[in-house]
C-alpha positions in Angstrom: -28.8 -258.7 170.2 -26.3 -260.3 172.6 -25.7 -257.5 175.0 -23.9 -258.7 178.1 -20.9 -261.4 178.5 -18.6 -262.4 181.1 -15.2 -262.7 179.4 -11.7 -264.2 180.9 -8.4 -262.3 179.9 -4.8 -263.2 180.8 -1.5 -261.3 180.0 1.4 -262.8 178.8 4.4 -264.3 181.5 7.6 -261.8 181.0 10.3 -264.0 179.5 13.1 -265.5 182.1 16.7 -263.4 182.2 19.0 -266.0 182.1 22.9 -266.7 183.7 25.5 -266.4 181.0 29.2 -265.7 180.9 31.3 -264.3 177.9 33.1 -267.7 176.7 35.5 -266.2 173.6 39.1 -267.4 172.5 40.9 -264.5 174.3 38.8 -263.8 176.3 39.0 -266.2 179.2 37.6 -264.5 182.3 34.8 -263.3 180.2 32.2 -261.5 182.5 28.5 -262.2 183.0 26.6 -261.7 180.0 23.3 -263.3 180.7 20.5 -261.4 178.7 16.9 -260.4 179.9 13.5 -261.7 178.7 11.3 -259.8 176.7 7.8 -258.2 177.9 4.7 -260.6 177.6 1.7 -259.4 175.5 -1.1 -257.0 177.4 -4.2 -257.7 176.3 -6.2 -254.4 175.3 -10.0 -254.1 174.3 -9.7 -252.3 170.6 -13.3 -250.5 169.5 -14.5 -251.5 166.5 -17.3 -249.4 164.0 -17.8 -253.0 162.2 -19.1 -254.2 165.3 -23.0 -253.8 166.8 -23.5 -256.7 169.1 -21.0 -258.7 171.5 -22.5 -261.8 170.0 -18.8 -262.4 168.4 -18.3 -263.9 172.3 -20.4 -266.6 171.5 -17.2 -268.4 170.1 -15.2 -267.7 172.7 -14.4 -265.9 176.3 -11.1 -266.6 177.0 -8.4 -264.6 175.6 -4.5 -265.3 176.6 -2.0 -263.3 175.2 1.9 -265.2 174.7 4.4 -265.0 176.6 7.9 -262.9 176.2 11.1 -265.1 175.4 13.4 -266.1 177.6 16.6 -264.1 177.4 20.0 -265.0 175.2 23.5 -265.2 175.5 25.7 -262.4 175.0 23.7 -259.6 176.3 21.0 -261.0 174.0 17.2 -259.7 175.0 14.4 -262.4 174.3 11.6 -261.1 171.7 8.7 -259.2 173.3 5.2 -260.4 172.7 2.7 -259.0 171.0 -0.7 -257.4 172.1 -3.7 -259.6 172.0 -6.2 -257.3 170.5 -9.9 -258.0 171.8 -12.5 -256.3 169.3 -15.9 -254.5 170.7 -18.3 -252.8 169.2 -18.9 -248.8 169.9 -20.8 -248.4 173.3 -19.0 -251.3 175.1 -18.8 -250.6 178.9 -16.1 -252.8 180.5 -16.4 -253.8 184.3 -14.2 -255.8 186.6 -16.3 -259.0 187.4 -15.4 -259.4 191.2 -15.4 -255.2 191.7 -18.1 -254.2 189.3 -16.1 -251.3 189.1 -16.0 -249.2 185.5 -12.5 -249.9 184.0 -13.5 -248.0 180.9 -16.4 -246.8 178.5 -15.2 -247.4 175.0 -17.3 -245.2 172.5 -15.6 -244.1 169.4 -14.2 -246.0 166.8 -10.2 -246.9 167.9 -10.9 -246.5 171.7 -8.8 -248.7 173.3 -8.0 -249.4 177.1 -5.2 -252.3 178.2 -7.4 -254.5 180.3 -4.1 -256.8 181.7 -0.6 -255.5 181.7 2.0 -258.6 180.6 4.4 -259.5 182.9 7.9 -257.4 182.8 11.0 -259.7 181.4 13.3 -261.3 184.0 16.6 -259.4 184.1 20.2 -261.6 182.9 23.0 -262.0 185.6 24.5 -259.1 183.6 22.7 -256.5 185.5 23.8 -258.0 189.2 27.1 -258.2 189.0 29.0 -255.5 192.0 32.6 -255.0 192.7 32.9 -257.8 195.1 31.0 -260.6 193.1 31.6 -260.5 189.3 30.4 -263.1 188.3 27.0 -263.8 189.7 25.3 -266.7 188.9 21.6 -265.7 189.5 19.1 -264.3 187.4 15.0 -263.2 187.3 12.1 -265.0 185.9 9.8 -263.3 184.1 7.3 -260.9 186.0 4.1 -262.9 185.6 1.3 -261.8 183.6 -2.3 -259.7 185.1 -5.5 -262.4 184.9 -9.5 -260.9 185.9 -12.9 -261.4 184.6 -14.6 -259.0 182.8 -18.1 -258.1 182.3 -19.0 -256.4 179.0 -21.9 -254.2 178.8 -23.4 -253.2 175.2 -25.2 -249.6 175.2 -26.4 -248.3 172.0 -24.8 -245.0 170.9 -28.1 -243.0 169.7 -28.9 -239.8 170.0 -32.8 -240.3 170.8 -34.4 -242.7 172.4 -37.7 -243.7 171.8 -39.0 -245.2 174.8 -43.0 -246.4 176.0 -45.4 -249.4 176.8 -45.3 -252.0 175.1 -47.4 -252.0 172.0 -47.2 -247.6 171.8 -45.9 -248.0 168.2 -42.6 -247.4 169.0 -41.4 -249.9 166.0 -44.2 -248.5 163.2 -42.6 -244.7 163.8 -38.6 -245.4 164.0 -39.6 -247.1 160.6 -41.5 -244.3 159.2 -39.0 -241.2 160.2 -35.6 -243.1 159.7 -34.0 -246.2 157.3 -34.8 -248.8 160.0 -37.1 -252.0 159.0 -37.8 -253.3 162.1 -40.4 -256.1 163.2 -43.6 -254.9 163.3 -47.0 -256.6 164.6 -49.8 -255.5 166.7 -49.3 -257.2 170.1 -47.1 -256.6 173.0 -43.5 -257.2 173.1 -43.0 -257.4 169.2 -39.5 -256.1 169.8 -37.5 -257.8 172.2 -33.9 -256.1 171.3 -33.4 -252.1 170.5 -33.6 -251.3 166.6 -32.0 -248.7 165.1 -32.3 -245.8 163.0 -30.6 -242.8 161.0 -32.9 -239.6 160.6 -32.4 -237.4 158.2 -33.6 -233.5 158.1 -32.3 -230.4 156.4 -28.4 -231.7 155.9 -28.4 -233.3 159.6 -28.6 -236.8 161.1 -29.6 -238.5 164.3 -29.4 -242.1 165.2 -33.1 -242.9 167.0 -33.6 -245.8 169.2 -36.4 -247.8 169.4 -35.8 -249.2 173.1 -37.9 -252.2 173.7 -41.5 -252.1 175.3 -40.9 -250.9 179.2 -43.4 -252.7 181.7 -43.4 -252.0 185.2 -41.0 -253.0 187.7 -38.5 -252.9 184.5 -35.6 -251.0 186.8 -36.0 -254.4 188.8 -35.3 -256.2 185.8 -39.0 -257.6 185.5 -39.6 -258.3 181.7 -35.9 -257.9 180.6 -36.1 -254.4 181.9 -32.6 -253.6 182.8 -31.4 -254.7 179.5 -33.9 -252.6 177.6 -33.2 -249.4 179.9 -29.1 -249.5 179.9 -29.5 -248.9 176.1 -31.8 -245.2 177.0 -28.7 -244.1 179.0 -26.6 -242.9 176.7 -29.3 -241.4 174.5 -29.7 -236.8 175.2 -33.2 -237.0 174.6 -36.2 -239.4 174.0 -39.6 -239.8 172.4 -42.2 -240.7 175.2 -44.8 -242.3 173.2 -48.0 -243.0 174.2 -50.5 -245.3 172.8 -53.7 -243.4 172.3 -55.7 -247.0 172.2 -55.0 -247.5 175.5 -57.4 -246.5 178.5 -55.3 -244.9 180.5 -52.5 -243.4 178.5 -51.8 -240.8 181.6 -51.2 -243.9 183.5 -48.9 -245.0 181.1 -47.0 -241.8 181.0 -47.0 -242.2 184.8 -45.4 -245.4 185.3 -43.0 -244.9 182.5 -41.6 -241.7 183.5 -41.3 -243.7 187.0 -39.6 -246.8 185.5 -36.8 -244.7 184.1 -36.1 -242.3 187.3 -35.7 -245.7 189.3 -33.6 -247.2 187.0 -31.1 -244.0 187.1 -32.5 -240.4 188.0 -30.3 -238.5 185.3 -33.2 -240.5 183.1 -35.8 -239.1 185.1 -34.1 -235.6 184.0 -33.5 -236.5 180.4 -35.2 -233.8 177.7 -38.2 -235.2 176.6 -41.0 -234.6 173.7 -44.1 -236.4 174.4 -46.0 -238.0 171.6 -50.0 -239.2 171.6 -49.6 -241.8 169.3 -52.7 -243.9 167.1 -54.9 -240.8 166.0 -55.9 -243.0 163.0 -58.3 -244.9 165.9 -61.3 -243.3 166.7 -60.9 -244.2 170.6 -57.9 -242.3 170.9 -59.0 -239.3 168.5 -61.8 -239.4 171.5 -59.3 -239.6 174.3 -56.8 -236.8 173.0 -58.5 -233.7 174.2 -58.6 -234.8 178.1 -55.3 -236.0 177.5 -54.2 -232.7 175.9 -55.3 -230.7 178.5 -53.9 -232.8 181.9 -50.6 -233.1 180.2 -49.9 -228.9 179.4 -51.6 -228.6 182.8 -48.4 -230.4 184.4 -46.1 -228.0 182.1 -45.3 -230.6 179.0 -46.2 -229.8 175.0 -47.6 -232.9 173.8 -47.9 -233.8 170.1 -50.4 -235.8 168.7 -49.6 -237.9 165.5 -50.6 -241.1 163.6 -47.5 -243.1 163.0 -49.4 -245.2 161.0 -50.9 -242.6 158.4 -47.9 -240.4 158.7 -49.9 -237.5 160.2 -47.8 -234.7 162.2 -45.2 -237.4 161.5 -42.9 -234.0 159.6 -43.8 -232.0 162.8 -42.5 -234.6 165.3 -38.7 -234.9 162.9 -39.0 -231.0 163.4 -39.1 -230.8 166.7 -36.6 -233.2 167.4 -34.1 -231.5 165.8 -35.0 -228.0 167.0 -34.7 -229.8 170.4 -31.4 -231.5 169.9 -29.8 -228.1 168.5 -30.6 -226.7 171.5 -29.4 -229.2 174.1 -25.6 -228.3 175.3 -22.9 -230.5 173.7 -21.7 -233.6 176.1 -18.3 -233.8 176.2 -16.9 -237.5 176.4 -13.4 -237.8 178.2 -11.5 -239.7 176.3 -10.9 -243.2 176.9 -6.9 -242.9 177.0 -7.5 -240.6 179.6 -9.7 -242.8 181.7 -6.9 -245.2 184.1 -7.4 -249.0 184.4 -9.2 -249.0 187.8 -7.7 -251.3 190.4 -8.3 -252.1 193.7 -7.1 -249.9 196.6 -3.7 -251.8 198.1 -0.5 -251.0 198.6 1.8 -253.5 196.8 4.4 -253.5 200.2 1.2 -254.7 202.1 1.4 -258.6 203.4 -1.3 -261.0 205.3 0.0 -263.8 207.3 -2.3 -266.6 207.6 -1.8 -269.6 209.8 -3.0 -273.1 208.2 -3.1 -276.4 209.3 0.0 -277.1 207.2 1.7 -274.2 207.9 2.0 -270.4 207.0 1.1 -268.4 204.2 2.2 -265.4 203.1 0.0 -263.5 201.0 0.9 -260.0 199.1 1.4 -258.5 195.5 4.8 -257.7 196.1 6.3 -260.7 197.6 3.9 -263.1 195.6 5.6 -261.9 192.5 8.8 -261.8 193.8 8.7 -265.5 194.2 7.4 -266.2 191.0 10.3 -264.5 189.7 13.0 -266.0 191.5 15.2 -269.1 190.5 15.3 -271.4 193.5 18.2 -273.2 191.4 20.8 -271.0 192.5 21.8 -270.0 195.7 22.8 -266.8 195.3 19.1 -266.1 194.1 17.7 -267.4 196.9 19.9 -265.7 199.5 18.6 -262.5 197.4 15.0 -263.3 197.9 15.9 -264.2 201.7 17.3 -260.4 202.3 13.9 -258.9 200.7 11.9 -261.0 203.5 13.9 -258.9 206.0 13.7 -256.0 204.0 10.0 -256.0 203.8 9.0 -257.4 207.6 7.6 -260.8 206.4 10.4 -262.4 208.3 9.5 -261.1 211.5 5.7 -261.0 210.9 6.2 -264.6 210.4 8.3 -265.0 213.5 5.7 -263.3 215.4 3.1 -266.0 214.1 5.2 -268.6 215.4 7.2 -269.9 212.5 10.2 -272.6 213.1 13.0 -273.9 211.7 12.0 -276.7 209.5 8.1 -275.4 209.3 6.1 -275.2 205.8 5.4 -271.1 204.0 4.0 -270.8 201.4 4.4 -267.8 198.9 2.4 -268.1 195.9 2.5 -271.2 194.1 6.1 -271.9 196.2 6.4 -274.4 199.5 9.7 -273.3 201.8 11.2 -274.7 204.2 11.6 -272.3 206.8 15.1 -271.9 207.8 16.6 -268.9 210.0 
């Protein structure tokens, strides 16, 4: 099962505003009538309950929304672009690839989050008319869209997780208590991906996940440990299955608990039902009294079963539902209340970098303003120049030693400095 991918998203640019004037038969001196550009499309992740893995992303990892349309004459606004919806399975964690910060936890069907916001449309010249300039020959280009790389990480949504060392009988148990039909064989690492099953009891049901066998060092990623352990994090209850045929089931018990706690300390505190499996084997039946005595001395009430012969399986199912019904209900905040994470940055901040062939101005607000400027119109250039003064960029460039004729880079634009 593909449970982690890296994808690229880019929202659409806003459409350009235009310079236009009214040209009607009986209105020889018509005013400015340039329309605004339309908004660029957002990129939105949406939960699709019909998906159960991230496999569809093997067909493509680049997602680009369309741009807004250019404004028209007679104050006509350009069409806004539709949002681009990218469908993900329930249980998808969305992270910013650069910072690792969590942007959203998409759990329920229909949950959605905007991961790249479309640029606003540029304003037409109708917005720049003043009492002293009633025929402005300037407009704005559309605001550039946003782009980013994301990490999508799938964590299975299960109420109960079955954990244990390889070959403890987890898949067999899941197949006995649920409708799941996992691959089963008598050798370690039969299960290389989690299996899900639904267990029904007295008109109640629980989703149970068979988590592949954990080995020493799993918390460090040994033996695909990270891939397996992330699926345990959403579960509310763990069935800790001990392999009664192993030489030292108590050592296995300690190892698995240690791996869980080292990966996520909250997992070490997760409620557990400890189950001693394979009581149909003579060696397991011989070991059971000592294992039971030791576990009870630690305050644990273990249960002995045989998944292969169904011995005590009904008792386990009943206890599983009793424990689940006694646990407090976890309240998950709606994803709509989770704002998209952005690195803390004042959009008015900027930095002057001195390069071999000139000066580079780096800053969110000033780079966006440069991208939205029509460099073909003198009035637009003068407006951008005033913005440089207002934001303190011009003074900072002078302090850095800029001289007339020097090259100044702002975003993708190359300018010649002049006072």
